[in-house]
C-alpha positions in Angstrom: -13.9 13.2 42.3 -15.1 9.9 43.8 -18.4 8.3 42.7 -20.3 5.1 43.4 -20.9 3.5 40.0 -23.2 0.9 38.6 -21.1 -0.5 35.7 -23.0 -3.8 35.4 -26.6 -4.6 36.4 -25.5 -7.0 39.1 -27.3 -5.4 42.0 -25.9 -3.5 44.9 -23.1 -6.0 45.4 -21.6 -5.0 42.0 -21.2 -1.3 42.9 -17.7 0.1 42.7 -16.1 3.4 44.0 -14.1 5.1 41.3 -12.4 8.3 40.4 -14.2 10.2 37.6 -13.9 13.7 36.1 -15.6 16.5 38.0 -18.6 18.0 36.2 -19.1 21.4 34.7 -22.4 23.2 34.5 -24.1 23.9 31.2 -26.7 26.7 30.6 -29.4 26.7 33.3 -27.4 24.1 35.4 -25.7 24.2 38.8 -22.9 22.0 40.2 -23.6 20.9 43.7 -21.0 19.7 46.1 -22.8 16.7 47.6 -22.8 16.4 51.4 -25.4 13.7 51.8 -27.5 11.5 49.4 -30.7 9.6 50.2 -31.3 6.0 49.3 -34.7 4.5 48.5 -36.2 1.1 47.8 -36.0 1.9 44.1 -32.2 1.8 44.4 -32.5 -2.0 44.8 -34.3 -2.1 41.4 -32.3 0.5 39.4 -29.0 -1.3 40.2 -30.5 -4.4 38.6 -32.1 -2.7 35.6 -35.6 -3.5 36.9 -36.8 0.0 37.6 -39.1 1.9 35.2 -36.2 4.3 34.6 -33.1 2.6 33.1 -30.2 5.0 32.9 -27.3 4.3 30.6 -24.2 2.6 32.1 -22.3 3.6 34.0 -24.3 5.7 36.5 -24.5 6.4 40.2 -27.5 5.4 42.3 -29.2 7.6 44.9 -31.9 9.8 43.5 -31.8 12.7 46.0 -29.2 14.8 47.7 -28.3 17.8 49.7 -25.1 19.9 49.5 -23.7 23.3 48.6 -23.7 25.2 45.3 -20.2 25.1 43.9 -20.6 26.5 40.3 -23.3 28.3 38.3 -24.0 27.8 34.6 -24.9 30.5 32.1 -28.2 32.1 32.8 -28.7 30.8 36.3 -30.2 33.3 38.8 -31.5 33.1 42.3 -28.6 30.9 43.7 -25.2 31.8 45.0 -22.0 29.7 45.4 -21.9 28.3 48.9 -25.7 28.2 49.3 -27.2 25.1 50.8 -29.7 23.2 48.5 -31.3 19.9 48.0 -33.0 18.2 45.0 -34.5 15.1 43.5 -32.6 14.1 40.4 -33.8 10.5 39.8 -30.4 8.9 40.1 -26.7 10.0 40.0 -26.3 11.5 43.5 -23.9 9.0 45.1 -20.9 11.1 44.1 -18.9 14.0 45.4 -20.3 16.5 42.9 -23.4 16.5 40.7 -25.0 18.7 38.0 -28.6 19.7 38.5 -31.0 21.8 36.6 -31.5 25.0 38.6 -35.3 24.8 38.5 -35.1 21.5 40.5 -33.0 22.9 43.4 -34.7 23.8 46.7 -33.0 26.0 49.3 -32.3 24.4 52.7 -33.2 26.6 55.6 -31.0 27.0 58.7 -31.8 24.4 61.3 -32.2 21.5 58.8 -29.2 19.2 58.5 -27.7 18.0 55.2 -28.7 14.5 56.3 -32.3 15.4 56.9 -32.6 17.5 53.7 -31.1 14.7 51.6 -33.9 12.4 52.6 -37.1 14.4 52.2 -37.6 14.8 48.5 -38.8 11.3 47.6 -40.7 10.3 50.7 -42.2 13.6 51.8 -42.6 14.7 48.1 -44.7 11.5 47.5 -46.7 12.2 50.6 -47.5 15.8 49.7 -48.4 14.9 46.1 -50.3 11.7 47.1 -52.3 13.2 50.0 -52.9 16.8 48.7 -53.1 16.4 44.9 -54.3 12.8 44.4 -56.0 12.0 47.7 -57.8 15.4 48.2 -57.3 15.0 51.9 -59.4 17.2 54.1 -58.8 18.2 57.8 -60.6 15.8 60.1 -60.6 12.8 57.8 -59.0 9.5 58.7 -56.0 8.0 56.8 -54.7 4.5 57.2 -51.0 4.2 56.2 -49.9 0.7 55.3 -46.2 0.0 55.8 -46.1 3.0 58.1 -42.7 2.4 59.6 -40.7 2.7 56.3 -39.4 5.9 54.9 -42.5 6.6 52.8 -44.9 5.5 55.5 -43.3 7.7 58.3 -43.3 10.7 56.0 -47.0 10.1 55.2 -47.8 9.8 58.9 -46.2 13.2 59.6 -47.7 14.9 56.6 -51.2 13.7 57.4 -50.9 15.3 60.9 -49.7 18.6 59.4 -52.7 18.6 57.1 -55.0 18.3 60.1 -56.2 14.7 59.6 -56.2 11.6 61.8 -53.8 8.8 61.1 -53.9 5.0 61.7 -50.4 3.6 61.4 -50.3 0.0 60.1 -47.2 -2.1 60.4 -46.1 -5.6 61.2 -44.5 -5.4 64.7 -44.7 -3.6 68.0 -41.2 -2.1 67.5 -42.2 -0.6 64.1 -45.4 0.8 65.5 -43.6 2.4 68.4 -41.6 4.5 65.9 -44.9 5.5 64.2 -46.2 6.7 67.5 -43.1 8.8 68.0 -43.9 10.5 64.7 -47.5 11.4 65.6 -49.7 8.4 64.7 -53.0 8.6 66.5 -53.8 4.9 66.3 -51.7 1.8 65.8 -52.6 -1.5 64.1 -50.4 -4.6 63.9 -51.5 -6.5 60.9 -49.4 -9.5 61.8 -51.7 -10.0 64.8 -55.0 -8.3 63.8 -57.2 -8.8 60.8 -56.6 -5.6 58.8 -60.2 -5.1 57.5 -61.8 -5.6 60.9 -59.1 -3.7 62.7 -59.6 -0.6 60.5 -63.4 -0.8 60.9 -63.0 -1.1 64.7 -60.7 1.9 64.9 -63.2 4.0 62.9 -66.3 3.0 64.8 -67.5 1.0 61.8 -67.4 4.0 59.4 -64.2 2.9 57.6 -61.2 5.0 56.6 -61.4 8.0 54.2 -58.0 7.5 52.7 -55.7 4.4 52.5 -52.0 5.3 51.8 -50.7 2.0 50.5 -46.9 1.6 50.3 -47.2 -2.2 50.5 -49.5 -3.7 48.0 -50.0 -7.5 48.1 -53.0 -8.9 49.9 -53.2 -5.9 52.2 -54.6 -3.6 49.5 -57.8 -5.5 49.1 -58.3 -5.9 52.8 -57.9 -2.2 53.3 -60.2 -1.5 50.4 -62.9 -3.6 52.2 -62.5 -1.2 55.2 -63.0 1.9 53.1 -65.6 4.6 54.0 -68.1 5.9 51.4 -66.3 7.9 48.7 -62.9 7.0 50.2 -59.7 7.0 48.2 -57.2 4.2 47.9 -53.8 5.7 47.1 -51.5 3.3 45.2 -48.0 4.3 46.3 -45.9 1.2 45.8 -45.6 -2.6 46.2 -43.0 -3.3 48.9 -44.7 -6.6 49.5 -43.5 -7.6 46.0 -46.9 -8.5 44.7 -49.1 -6.2 42.6 -52.7 -6.6 43.8 -55.6 -7.2 41.6 -58.6 -5.3 43.1 -62.2 -6.4 42.7 -63.9 -3.6 40.8 -67.2 -4.2 42.5 -65.7 -2.9 45.8 -65.1 0.4 44.2 -68.7 0.5 43.0 -70.3 -0.5 46.3 -68.3 2.1 48.3 -68.4 4.8 45.7 -64.7 5.1 46.2 -61.6 5.7 44.0 -58.4 3.7 43.4 -55.9 6.4 42.6 -52.4 6.0 41.2 -49.6 8.2 42.8 -46.8 8.4 40.2 -44.8 11.0 42.0 -41.7 10.9 39.8 -43.7 11.7 36.7 -45.6 14.4 38.5 -42.2 16.1 39.3 -41.3 15.9 35.6 -44.6 17.5 34.5 -44.8 20.1 37.2 -41.4 20.7 39.0 -42.5 24.0 40.4 -45.3 22.4 42.4 -42.8 19.8 43.8 -40.3 22.5 44.7 -43.1 24.4 46.6 -44.2 21.3 48.4 -40.7 20.4 49.6 -40.1 24.0 50.6 -43.1 23.6 52.9 -41.8 20.4 54.3 -38.4 21.9 55.0 -40.0 24.9 56.7 -42.0 22.4 58.9 -38.8 20.6 59.7 -36.9 23.8 60.6 -39.8 24.7 62.9 -39.6 21.3 64.6 -43.1 20.2 63.3 -41.5 17.3 61.3 -38.7 15.0 62.3 -37.4 13.0 59.3 -36.4 9.6 60.7 -32.9 8.5 59.7 -32.3 4.8 60.2 -28.6 5.1 59.6 -25.9 7.2 57.9 -23.2 5.3 56.0 -20.0 6.3 54.1 -19.9 6.3 50.3 -17.8 3.1 50.4 -20.6 1.3 52.3 -23.4 2.1 49.8 -23.6 -1.4 48.4 -24.3 -2.9 51.8 -26.7 -0.1 52.6 -28.8 -0.8 49.5 -28.7 -4.5 50.5 -30.4 -3.5 53.8 -33.2 -1.9 51.8 -33.4 -5.2 49.8 -34.0 -7.1 53.0 -36.6 -4.6 54.2 -34.7 -4.1 57.5 -34.9 -0.3 57.5 -37.2 2.0 59.3 -37.0 5.5 57.9 -34.2 6.6 55.6 -30.7 5.5 54.8 -28.4 8.4 54.1 -25.0 8.3 52.4 -22.6 11.0 53.7 -20.2 12.1 51.0 
């Protein structure tokens, strides 16, 4: 079978497409015929050995996939050969077949394409865990999503709306904000043109935002924290700006608010059943037309290096999907 392989930690440019032996399932495992694999910003890091997880060489990038069950290992129940599934595996999905633990697989309902299902685990999974588990979001509250036009941000915009809250989409251009509006954002804020702190205060009538969903980091985190409502929650999702912010602790005290880490990958490891249930809900919303996962582009397996390079340049809105 064909696989995209990282054989040296030279970044996406060093990826190769090679023929390798097809996998066989062990006890409790399932072989999935991959139809589509989702790329994420962490693929730019893992291909350079700079991600928190460092798989042994050689390995395939792409941490999530969708496809069809092709073989069942000993003791596996609840799945049938030919059944459509998706999963988050951390890495290794950019190949024609992959082995997965059965308890990580999520059934894909009719009406949801392979391409859409391949791209929901990381972004929507993070949004569900961040907003429900860590952010304790309540209906009627206001959420500011920083970096709202990226894959993680757009997922958060949609999940906020499904949970009954109001969302302010924050991005750096009118074009990016237009995409956020299409995905349900109530208010738009261009932080390339408007002071972030003052803009958030103005859009909340001076009250401030209840939750900040921060995919960006850098100087924007402190500015958003200064626009936080009493007992608000700053959700630390990631650092797409490249800079890890150092937050003044006195701001947490003065607003009685929380800065909360959202380490979704570790949450999946510790409680995979909760993740599976959350993505099951996301897929049901998608099948019902309540969510529309935004796919920036679909590429072939041979184009995966260039696609990860697009993520490197931050020129992607929504998800990049590799069709296998």
